[in-house]
C-alpha positions as CSV (number, residue, x, y, z in Angstrom):
1,M,80.8,59.2,120.6
2,S,84.1,60.9,121.1
3,A,87.7,60.0,122.0
4,E,90.8,62.1,122.7
5,V,93.9,61.5,120.6
6,D,96.8,63.7,121.7
7,D,95.5,67.3,121.6
8,A,92.7,66.5,119.1
9,L,89.3,64.9,119.5
10,V,87.8,62.4,117.2
11,L,84.0,62.3,117.0
12,M,81.8,59.7,115.5
13,S,78.3,60.2,114.2
14,I,76.5,57.0,115.0
15,E,73.6,58.2,112.9
16,K,75.7,58.9,109.8
17,G,78.6,56.5,110.4
18,N,81.2,59.3,109.9
19,Y,84.2,60.3,111.8
20,Y,85.3,63.9,112.5
21,S,88.4,65.3,114.0
22,L,88.6,68.5,116.0
23,D,91.9,70.4,116.8
24,A,92.7,71.4,120.4
25,I,90.5,74.5,120.3
26,G,87.6,72.6,118.7
27,A,88.0,70.0,121.3
28,D,88.0,72.7,124.0
29,I,84.7,74.0,122.6
30,W,83.3,70.4,122.4
31,R,84.0,69.8,126.1
32,R,82.2,73.1,127.0
33,L,79.1,71.9,125.1
34,E,78.6,69.1,127.7
35,R,76.3,71.5,129.4
36,R,73.8,73.8,127.8
37,I,75.6,77.1,127.1
38,A,74.6,80.3,125.3
39,V,76.8,81.1,122.3
40,S,77.4,84.5,123.8
41,E,78.6,82.9,127.1
42,L,80.8,80.4,125.2
43,C,82.4,83.2,123.2
44,A,83.0,85.3,126.3
45,I,84.8,82.4,128.0
46,L,86.9,81.6,125.0
47,G,87.7,85.3,124.7
48,E,89.2,85.2,128.2
49,E,91.4,82.2,127.3
50,Y,92.5,82.8,123.8
51,D,94.2,85.8,122.3
52,A,91.9,86.6,119.4
53,D,89.5,89.3,118.3
54,P,86.0,88.8,119.8
55,E,84.4,89.0,116.3
56,T,86.8,86.3,115.0
57,I,86.0,84.1,118.0
58,R,82.3,84.5,117.4
59,R,82.6,83.8,113.7
60,D,84.7,80.7,114.2
61,V,82.5,79.4,117.0
62,L,79.3,79.9,114.9
63,A,81.0,78.1,112.0
64,L,82.0,75.1,114.1
65,L,78.6,74.9,115.8
66,D,76.9,75.1,112.4
67,A,79.1,72.3,111.1
68,L,78.5,70.1,114.1
69,A,74.7,70.7,113.9
70,K,74.6,69.8,110.2
71,E,76.3,66.5,111.0
72,C,73.8,65.9,113.8
73,L,76.5,65.9,116.4
74,I,74.8,68.7,118.4
75,E,71.4,70.3,118.6
76,I,71.2,74.1,118.6
77,L,68.4,75.3,120.8
78,P,66.8,78.7,120.8
79,D,68.0,81.1,123.5
80,P,65.3,81.1,126.1
81,T,66.2,84.7,127.1
82,A,65.8,86.1,123.5
């Protein structure tokens, strides 16, 4: 479950009963996860929209995805092309 609050996004893990808050960039990433997307594609899209070093984007995206997966908010699937 999720709800937008100003520029942030509040998520609720029904399974764990916990709430989580994402800033504007985290919320942007969350919305892009509505469809299955490869990490490389997600990072490339974000690189076009945000002024940041590609390695920084990749590191930050992986950290967010890992945190979301640990809280059972997303499921990370293997890359079918790998």
